[in-house]
RODO-2510 file (C-alpha; in nm, 4 decimals, decimal comma):
residues 429
     n   res          X          Y          Z
     1     x    -1,2615    -1,7023    -6,7796
     2     x    -1,0535    -1,5499    -6,5041
     3     x    -0,8165    -1,2633    -6,5630
     4     x    -0,5845    -1,1546    -6,2822
     5     x    -0,3053    -0,9072    -6,2299
     6     x    -0,0617    -0,8024    -5,9583
     7     x     0,1391    -0,4846    -5,8968
     8     x     0,3517    -0,3138    -5,6307
     9     x     0,4191     0,0508    -5,5459
    10     x     0,6750     0,1858    -5,3003
    11     x     0,5342     0,3921    -5,0095
    12     x     0,8479     0,4145    -4,7966
    13     x     0,8418     0,7402    -4,5928
    14     x     1,1208     0,9901    -4,5600
    15     x     1,3869     0,9047    -4,3046
    16     x     1,3130     1,1188    -4,0015
    17     x     0,9390     1,0632    -4,0183
    18     x     0,7737     0,9291    -3,7050
    19     x     0,6837     0,5620    -3,6683
    20     x     0,3506     0,4737    -3,4996
    21     x     0,2938     0,1590    -3,3005
    22     x     0,4201     0,2402    -2,9526
    23     x     0,3080     0,4672    -2,6710
    24     x     0,5551     0,7410    -2,7603
    25     x     0,6905     0,8671    -3,0932
    26     x     0,9872     0,6957    -3,2567
    27     x     1,1901     0,8848    -3,5142
    28     x     1,2965     0,6739    -3,8118
    29     x     1,6682     0,6476    -3,8828
    30     x     1,6755     0,4215    -4,1885
    31     x     1,5139     0,1482    -4,3976
    32     x     1,5484    -0,2254    -4,3400
    33     x     1,2965    -0,3147    -4,6112
    34     x     1,0798    -0,0927    -4,8352
    35     x     0,7203    -0,0261    -4,7383
    36     x     0,4809    -0,1098    -5,0194
    37     x     0,1243    -0,1271    -5,1424
    38     x     0,0697    -0,4635    -5,3137
    39     x    -0,2395    -0,5128    -5,5274
    40     x    -0,4225    -0,8044    -5,6856
    41     x    -0,7186    -0,7808    -5,9224
    42     x    -0,9576    -1,0569    -6,0284
    43     x    -1,1954    -1,0302    -6,3258
    44     x    -1,4585    -1,2777    -6,4446
    45     x    -1,7024    -1,1495    -6,7083
    46     x    -1,8631    -0,8362    -6,5598
    47     x    -1,7398    -0,8897    -6,2018
    48     x    -1,4162    -0,7480    -6,0600
    49     x    -1,2647    -0,7707    -5,7111
    50     x    -0,9484    -0,5832    -5,6149
    51     x    -0,7457    -0,6573    -5,3003
    52     x    -0,4657    -0,4250    -5,1863
    53     x    -0,2371    -0,4910    -4,8905
    54     x    -0,0653    -0,1874    -4,7408
    55     x     0,2368    -0,1770    -4,5121
    56     x     0,0905     0,0496    -4,2433
    57     x    -0,0079     0,0253    -3,8766
    58     x    -0,3634     0,1148    -3,9867
    59     x    -0,5397     0,3282    -4,2456
    60     x    -0,7742     0,6193    -4,2029
    61     x    -1,1164     0,6040    -4,3667
    62     x    -1,0289     0,9199    -4,5615
    63     x    -0,7150     0,7525    -4,6972
    64     x    -0,9105     0,4487    -4,8163
    65     x    -1,1782     0,6598    -4,9813
    66     x    -0,9264     0,8864    -5,1553
    67     x    -0,7411     0,5843    -5,2979
    68     x    -1,0654     0,4212    -5,4050
    69     x    -1,1769     0,7393    -5,5803
    70     x    -0,8561     0,7469    -5,7862
    71     x    -0,8899     0,3776    -5,8745
    72     x    -1,2554     0,4175    -5,9736
    73     x    -1,1693     0,7114    -6,1988
    74     x    -0,9222     0,4922    -6,3899
    75     x    -1,0881     0,1500    -6,3730
    76     x    -1,4605     0,2115    -6,3143
    77     x    -1,4929    -0,0445    -6,0344
    78     x    -1,7749    -0,0440    -5,7774
    79     x    -1,6377     0,1352    -5,4717
    80     x    -1,6750    -0,1470    -5,2229
    81     x    -1,5372    -0,4065    -5,4612
    82     x    -1,1997    -0,2548    -5,3709
    83     x    -1,0617    -0,4089    -5,0492
    84     x    -0,7732    -0,2179    -4,8885
    85     x    -0,6073    -0,3713    -4,5799
    86     x    -0,3289    -0,2537    -4,3487
    87     x    -0,0818    -0,5203    -4,2365
    88     x    -0,0360    -0,3507    -3,8941
    89     x     0,3404    -0,3159    -3,9084
    90     x     0,4785    -0,1296    -3,6074
    91     x     0,7732    -0,0163    -3,8182
    92     x     0,5746     0,1778    -4,0766
    93     x     0,5203     0,5432    -4,1550
    94     x     0,2844     0,7983    -3,9944
    95     x    -0,0273     0,6832    -4,1818
    96     x    -0,2524     0,7225    -3,8779
    97     x    -0,2618     0,8846    -3,5340
    98     x    -0,1653     0,6281    -3,2699
    99     x    -0,1078     0,7345    -2,9085
   100     x     0,2013     0,9587    -2,9160
   101     x     0,2363     0,9655    -3,2953
   102     x     0,0161     1,1802    -3,5184
   103     x    -0,0613     1,1294    -3,8865
   104     x     0,1582     1,3098    -4,1365
   105     x    -0,0473     1,4725    -4,4147
   106     x     0,2515     1,4863    -4,6494
   107     x     0,3062     1,1132    -4,6096
   108     x    -0,0646     1,0390    -4,6498
   109     x    -0,0522     1,1871    -5,0005
   110     x     0,2188     0,9337    -5,0850
   111     x     0,0167     0,6490    -4,9343
   112     x    -0,2972     0,7390    -5,1313
   113     x    -0,0953     0,7731    -5,4505
   114     x     0,0833     0,4422    -5,3936
   115     x    -0,2334     0,2484    -5,3180
   116     x    -0,4066     0,3914    -5,6242
   117     x    -0,1126     0,3293    -5,8580
   118     x    -0,0759    -0,0305    -5,7379
   119     x    -0,4452    -0,0995    -5,7923
   120     x    -0,4563     0,0646    -6,1351
   121     x    -0,1423    -0,1133    -6,2556
   122     x    -0,2738    -0,4516    -6,1357
   123     x    -0,5956    -0,3818    -6,3288
   124     x    -0,4030    -0,2909    -6,6441
   125     x    -0,1840    -0,6019    -6,6157
   126     x    -0,4746    -0,8473    -6,5802
   127     x    -0,4377    -1,1484    -6,8088
   128     x    -0,5844    -1,5006    -6,8300
   129     x    -0,5141    -1,6830    -6,5083
   130     x    -0,5821    -1,9884    -6,2934
   131     x    -0,6668    -2,0043    -5,9238
   132     x    -0,5985    -2,2415    -5,6352
   133     x    -0,7017    -2,2004    -5,2708
   134     x    -0,6023    -2,3928    -4,9626
   135     x    -0,5545    -2,3781    -4,5868
   136     x    -0,3124    -2,5436    -4,3484
   137     x    -0,2009    -2,4810    -3,9918
   138     x     0,1458    -2,3449    -3,9169
   139     x     0,1767    -2,3809    -3,5376
   140     x     0,4475    -2,2384    -3,3160
   141     x     0,4718    -1,8893    -3,4648
   142     x     0,1832    -1,6986    -3,3048
   143     x     0,0762    -1,6827    -2,9393
   144     x    -0,1891    -1,5130    -2,7303
   145     x    -0,0229    -1,2122    -2,5701
   146     x    -0,2811    -1,1744    -2,2907
   147     x    -0,2336    -1,3870    -1,9805
   148     x    -0,4492    -1,4641    -1,6805
   149     x    -0,2751    -1,3556    -1,3596
   150     x    -0,3018    -1,5096    -1,0150
   151     x    -0,5175    -1,2120    -0,9074
   152     x    -0,7807    -1,3039    -1,1674
   153     x    -0,7064    -1,0151    -1,4043
   154     x    -0,5434    -1,0185    -1,7467
   155     x    -0,2053    -0,8729    -1,8370
   156     x    -0,0882    -0,7877    -2,1893
   157     x     0,2660    -0,8972    -2,2778
   158     x     0,3542    -1,0058    -1,9225
   159     x     0,7113    -1,1005    -2,0075
   160     x     0,8688    -1,4431    -2,0096
   161     x     0,9759    -1,4381    -1,6453
   162     x     0,6741    -1,2655    -1,4910
   163     x     0,6022    -1,4721    -1,1762
   164     x     0,2251    -1,4314    -1,1445
   165     x     0,1045    -1,5464    -1,4863
   166     x    -0,1035    -1,8632    -1,5049
   167     x    -0,2056    -1,9306    -1,8652
   168     x    -0,3011    -1,7521    -2,1889
   169     x    -0,6323    -1,5681    -2,1594
   170     x    -0,7494    -1,6574    -2,5088
   171     x    -0,6997    -1,8810    -2,8127
   172     x    -0,4689    -1,8611    -3,1135
   173     x    -0,5306    -1,9227    -3,4834
   174     x    -0,2315    -2,0914    -3,6512
   175     x    -0,4034    -2,1278    -3,9885
   176     x    -0,2417    -2,0100    -4,3118
   177     x    -0,4856    -1,9301    -4,5924
   178     x    -0,3369    -1,9091    -4,9414
   179     x    -0,5040    -1,8038    -5,2658
   180     x    -0,2498    -1,8754    -5,5400
   181     x    -0,2767    -1,7266    -5,8895
   182     x    -0,0999    -1,8704    -6,1936
   183     x    -0,0841    -1,7445    -6,5491
   184     x    -0,2475    -1,9451    -6,8272
   185     x     0,0711    -2,1513    -6,8654
   186     x     0,0670    -2,2500    -6,4971
   187     x     0,3431    -2,0170    -6,3737
   188     x     0,2667    -1,8676    -6,0278
   189     x     0,2482    -1,4876    -6,0444
   190     x     0,1061    -1,3881    -5,7065
   191     x    -0,1134    -1,4773    -5,4126
   192     x    -0,3262    -1,3472    -5,1313
   193     x    -0,1852    -1,4825    -4,8059
   194     x    -0,3408    -1,4599    -4,4613
   195     x    -0,2021    -1,5313    -4,1153
   196     x    -0,3075    -1,4165    -3,7684
   197     x    -0,0260    -1,2402    -3,5844
   198     x     0,0728    -0,8860    -3,4878
   199     x     0,3395    -0,7438    -3,7178
   200     x     0,5810    -0,6805    -3,4310
   201     x     0,8741    -0,9086    -3,5047
   202     x     1,0752    -0,5917    -3,5635
   203     x     1,0885    -0,3080    -3,3141
   204     x     1,3437    -0,0789    -3,4649
   205     x     1,3825     0,2825    -3,5693
   206     x     1,4022     0,1593    -3,9270
   207     x     1,1155     0,0947    -4,1677
   208     x     1,0063    -0,2590    -4,2553
   209     x     0,6750    -0,4309    -4,3411
   210     x     0,7681    -0,6984    -4,0827
   211     x     0,7236    -1,0751    -4,1264
   212     x     0,4956    -1,0620    -4,4323
   213     x     0,7870    -0,9221    -4,6349
   214     x     0,9958    -1,2262    -4,5376
   215     x     0,7069    -1,4548    -4,6263
   216     x     0,7136    -1,2997    -4,9735
   217     x     1,0934    -1,3360    -4,9934
   218     x     1,0644    -1,7064    -4,9122
   219     x     0,7900    -1,7530    -5,1720
   220     x     1,0068    -1,5809    -5,4331
   221     x     1,2733    -1,8478    -5,3813
   222     x     1,0075    -2,1016    -5,4757
   223     x     0,8040    -1,9221    -5,7421
   224     x     1,0425    -1,6627    -5,8855
   225     x     1,1630    -1,3114    -5,8067
   226     x     0,8606    -1,1380    -5,9617
   227     x     0,6099    -1,3174    -5,7363
   228     x     0,3894    -1,0797    -5,5321
   229     x     0,2257    -1,1649    -5,1998
   230     x    -0,0732    -0,9511    -5,1046
   231     x    -0,0917    -0,9993    -4,7284
   232     x    -0,4011    -0,9632    -4,5115
   233     x    -0,3715    -1,0004    -4,1345
   234     x    -0,6215    -1,2092    -3,9394
   235     x    -0,7959    -1,1422    -3,6069
   236     x    -0,4719    -1,0661    -3,4227
   237     x    -0,5837    -0,8067    -3,1665
   238     x    -0,4507    -1,0281    -2,8869
   239     x    -0,1957    -1,2327    -3,0845
   240     x     0,1751    -1,1752    -3,1392
   241     x     0,4911    -1,3763    -3,2074
   242     x     0,6221    -1,4005    -2,8483
   243     x     0,6153    -1,7396    -2,6755
   244     x     0,5823    -1,6390    -2,3110
   245     x     0,6218    -2,0000    -2,1992
   246     x     0,9779    -2,0237    -2,3286
   247     x     1,2378    -1,8059    -2,1502
   248     x     1,5158    -1,9189    -2,3839
   249     x     1,3887    -1,7762    -2,7134
   250     x     1,3971    -1,4269    -2,8640
   251     x     1,1212    -1,3910    -3,1191
   252     x     1,2384    -1,0702    -3,2815
   253     x     1,4544    -0,9254    -3,5556
   254     x     1,5621    -1,0454    -3,8968
   255     x     1,6584    -1,4042    -3,7982
   256     x     1,3126    -1,4677    -3,6534
   257     x     1,1361    -1,2903    -3,9420
   258     x     1,3319    -1,5004    -4,1922
   259     x     1,2505    -1,8286    -4,0178
   260     x     0,8865    -1,7289    -3,9774
   261     x     0,8604    -1,6311    -4,3428
   262     x     1,0101    -1,9618    -4,4540
   263     x     0,7710    -2,1584    -4,2330
   264     x     0,4696    -1,9685    -4,3664
   265     x     0,5890    -2,0153    -4,7247
   266     x     0,6302    -2,3909    -4,6909
   267     x     0,2908    -2,4178    -4,5224
   268     x     0,1313    -2,2167    -4,8031
   269     x     0,2855    -2,4426    -5,0674
   270     x     0,1614    -2,7492    -4,8805
   271     x    -0,1862    -2,5951    -4,8423
   272     x    -0,2492    -2,5768    -5,2173
   273     x    -0,0622    -2,8936    -5,3158
   274     x    -0,3774    -3,0924    -5,3903
   275     x    -0,6184    -2,8009    -5,4313
   276     x    -0,8297    -2,7956    -5,7475
   277     x    -0,7462    -2,5390    -6,0152
   278     x    -1,0206    -2,2997    -6,1224
   279     x    -1,0226    -2,1159    -6,4547
   280     x    -1,3563    -1,9423    -6,4093
   281     x    -1,4134    -1,8814    -6,0372
   282     x    -1,7133    -1,7005    -5,8950
   283     x    -1,6518    -1,3408    -5,7890
   284     x    -1,9041    -1,1695    -5,5623
   285     x    -1,9419    -0,9110    -5,2879
   286     x    -2,1864    -0,8352    -5,0096
   287     x    -2,1601    -0,5699    -4,7422
   288     x    -2,3262    -0,3505    -4,4850
   289     x    -2,2435    -0,0825    -4,2281
   290     x    -2,2743    -0,1560    -3,8570
   291     x    -2,3454     0,1183    -3,6035
   292     x    -2,1142     0,0815    -3,3045
   293     x    -2,1761     0,2548    -2,9693
   294     x    -1,8897     0,4657    -2,8417
   295     x    -1,7315     0,4708    -2,4983
   296     x    -1,7029     0,8354    -2,4031
   297     x    -1,4616     0,9522    -2,1289
   298     x    -1,6493     1,0983    -1,8327
   299     x    -1,5934     1,4611    -1,7278
   300     x    -1,4152     1,3344    -1,4175
   301     x    -1,1875     1,1167    -1,6292
   302     x    -1,1046     1,4038    -1,8617
   303     x    -1,0318     1,6354    -1,5698
   304     x    -0,7886     1,3827    -1,4253
   305     x    -0,6348     1,3263    -1,7692
   306     x    -0,5781     1,6986    -1,8213
   307     x    -0,4140     1,7298    -1,4826
   308     x    -0,1805     1,4417    -1,5643
   309     x    -0,0923     1,5719    -1,9100
   310     x    -0,0259     1,9221    -1,7745
   311     x     0,1891     1,7896    -1,4905
   312     x     0,5716     1,7801    -1,5105
   313     x     0,5697     1,4037    -1,4545
   314     x     0,7512     1,1660    -1,6886
   315     x     0,5742     1,0617    -2,0094
   316     x     0,4938     0,7040    -1,9103
   317     x     0,2260     0,4978    -2,0958
   318     x    -0,0504     0,6172    -1,8606
   319     x     0,0287     0,9783    -1,9488
   320     x     0,0238     0,9089    -2,3233
   321     x    -0,3137     0,7364    -2,2795
   322     x    -0,4441     1,0365    -2,0851
   323     x    -0,3363     1,2618    -2,3742
   324     x    -0,5080     1,0251    -2,6153
   325     x    -0,8397     1,0385    -2,4269
   326     x    -0,8360     1,4187    -2,4400
   327     x    -0,7909     1,4015    -2,8167
   328     x    -1,0593     1,1328    -2,8428
   329     x    -1,3121     1,3467    -2,6544
   330     x    -1,2414     1,6359    -2,8881
   331     x    -1,2696     1,4180    -3,1984
   332     x    -1,6028     1,2609    -3,1013
   333     x    -1,7628     1,5615    -2,9318
   334     x    -2,1412     1,5197    -2,9516
   335     x    -2,1291     1,1712    -3,1054
   336     x    -2,2511     0,8487    -2,9473
   337     x    -2,1938     0,6019    -3,2333
   338     x    -1,9726     0,5400    -3,5365
   339     x    -2,0199     0,3296    -3,8491
   340     x    -1,8055     0,0257    -3,9247
   341     x    -1,8065    -0,1253    -4,2764
   342     x    -1,8448    -0,5036    -4,2924
   343     x    -1,7761    -0,6773    -4,6248
   344     x    -1,7548    -1,0274    -4,7695
   345     x    -1,5477    -1,0803    -5,0845
   346     x    -1,5834    -1,4091    -5,2712
   347     x    -1,2901    -1,5055    -5,4908
   348     x    -1,3605    -1,8586    -5,6070
   349     x    -1,3746    -2,0890    -5,3023
   350     x    -1,2409    -1,8213    -5,0665
   351     x    -1,4719    -1,5958    -4,8648
   352     x    -1,2805    -1,2992    -4,7223
   353     x    -1,4644    -1,1588    -4,4195
   354     x    -1,3274    -0,8058    -4,4015
   355     x    -1,3975    -0,5282    -4,1551
   356     x    -1,2281    -0,2194    -4,0143
   357     x    -1,1864    -0,3697    -3,6686
   358     x    -0,8777    -0,5040    -3,4930
   359     x    -1,0553    -0,7976    -3,3296
   360     x    -0,9466    -1,0472    -3,0718
   361     x    -0,8712    -1,3931    -3,2110
   362     x    -1,1880    -1,5442    -3,0657
   363     x    -1,3999    -1,3403    -3,3063
   364     x    -1,2030    -1,4594    -3,6067
   365     x    -1,2463    -1,8221    -3,5021
   366     x    -1,6228    -1,7673    -3,4703
   367     x    -1,6384    -1,6346    -3,8256
   368     x    -1,4353    -1,9250    -3,9610
   369     x    -1,6801    -2,1704    -3,8048
   370     x    -1,9405    -2,0524    -4,0567
   371     x    -1,7463    -2,2277    -4,3349
   372     x    -1,4127    -2,3603    -4,2043
   373     x    -1,2744    -2,4547    -4,5456
   374     x    -1,3581    -2,1192    -4,7024
   375     x    -1,3586    -1,8233    -4,4627
   376     x    -1,0579    -1,5928    -4,4366
   377     x    -1,0680    -1,3071    -4,1835
   378     x    -0,9087    -0,9760    -4,2858
   379     x    -0,8786    -0,7073    -4,0187
   380     x    -0,8041    -0,3338    -4,0495
   381     x    -0,9877    -0,3482    -4,3806
   382     x    -1,1144    -0,0330    -4,5533
   383     x    -1,0386     0,1845    -4,2509
   384     x    -0,9868     0,1499    -3,8772
   385     x    -1,2252     0,1567    -3,5809
   386     x    -0,9608     0,0277    -3,3401
   387     x    -0,9339    -0,2658    -3,1020
   388     x    -1,2447    -0,4769    -3,0512
   389     x    -1,1785    -0,6902    -2,7418
   390     x    -1,4137    -0,9611    -2,6218
   391     x    -1,6607    -0,8888    -2,3425
   392     x    -1,4478    -1,1048    -2,1103
   393     x    -1,1403    -0,8947    -2,1911
   394     x    -1,3166    -0,5772    -2,0775
   395     x    -1,3641    -0,7476    -1,7408
   396     x    -1,0112    -0,8860    -1,7350
   397     x    -0,8473    -0,5550    -1,8180
   398     x    -0,5067    -0,5124    -1,9753
   399     x    -0,3839    -0,2794    -2,2486
   400     x    -0,6292    -0,3399    -2,5332
   401     x    -0,9580    -0,2433    -2,3591
   402     x    -0,8062     0,0769    -2,2124
   403     x    -1,0101     0,3729    -2,3352
   404     x    -0,8153     0,5787    -2,5909
   405     x    -0,8285     0,6606    -2,9623
   406     x    -0,7270     0,3053    -3,0458
   407     x    -0,9937     0,1422    -2,8274
   408     x    -1,3134     0,3373    -2,7804
   409     x    -1,6120     0,1178    -2,8646
   410     x    -1,8554    -0,0461    -2,6242
   411     x    -1,8112    -0,4141    -2,5267
   412     x    -2,1083    -0,5156    -2,7426
   413     x    -1,9298    -0,3999    -3,0600
   414     x    -1,7565    -0,7305    -3,1250
   415     x    -2,0871    -0,9150    -3,1209
   416     x    -2,2434    -0,6581    -3,3536
   417     x    -1,9672    -0,6924    -3,6142
   418     x    -1,9547    -1,0706    -3,5802
   419     x    -2,3312    -1,1086    -3,6171
   420     x    -2,3353    -0,8828    -3,9234
   421     x    -2,0465    -1,0775    -4,0792
   422     x    -2,2154    -1,4138    -4,0151
   423     x    -2,5387    -1,2868    -4,1681
   424     x    -2,3513    -1,1850    -4,4821
   425     x    -2,1555    -1,5113    -4,4954
   426     x    -2,4843    -1,7021    -4,4905
   427     x    -2,5626    -1,5473    -4,8281
   428     x    -2,2745    -1,7470    -4,9764
   429     x    -2,3667    -2,0838    -4,8250
***
């Protein structure tokens, strides 16, 4: 019989802390919504899977491992049965070093503590439960942010009125995946929800988890104020909320987040309307580590970058990227590869394909083809190796393939992670 539990811990930073997600640092001035770690635990006989969603732009491997160590000490779970995902909010705290913003060690202690406490409390609160899983598309809320230009190259976020854009350079994935948990009396207590879109509806100097928080708020109107949504983001490396075909809309701020959250909530409810209820679902895990080749800046590139960084010129994006490459070269001195964890978590009918990448949407769609009714793709899971663009995107150019700390793996990396994920998914066929 299934036992499940949910819990939440606050990880809101101090006002004045930096906010990663842009080229240059932003100093926080307030809080729109609290940042949180939200945890769900599933137990069937001797198997346990824990899923924790964290309001952060990304998570360092050291942060994940420190939180896991604390959870294991209290709960005794196998290390890789603990899935920890960042939601990629661009209005979060300094949990990682991103372009002009560096990690804050003081804040990282709070993040580790919050993740661990959420997981441990969810484990302690586990009680007999029922499970439903479903999928349904929610179109019109996520768009490919890369466009093919008339010169044959790609441009990221070209703007609504940019004259030379032709069409989106890649697909979208409008699918909502929803794993609903009820107590033994049939009352909904929490869910794992998945959607594929950058968490960039807000671009403020105030903290907020972004649209997933408003998805939870909408679900609480339906299921009750104690309902907890553990959010995992899909393959959204080239997907955001901006409709570049419509010059008359502004897809930002609280009004848009509220409408988006309500649409996702209604779609989630519809997705599980006729889904079977499971009282004793299968829980399982499989995983591996994939060796990814690095792209290393050349000596000539680094010389030019140093000259630019040392110059009195304005700190434009190109200068921040030059600074980032200098830091990247220092960080990976002597290395040619890194390891990327790839994991599959089975929770009843759902198969969560989780990895530390921030992949382009095309990769997520390939993984879903392995079992369209079952596969859920969770990015920025258990760490962060950065953007993984498609091979075509490296040719097309644009922001995401630009060599820096957030994008430093060879073009073959996406295929390597995808192939490893598909091989693991085949074990669950």
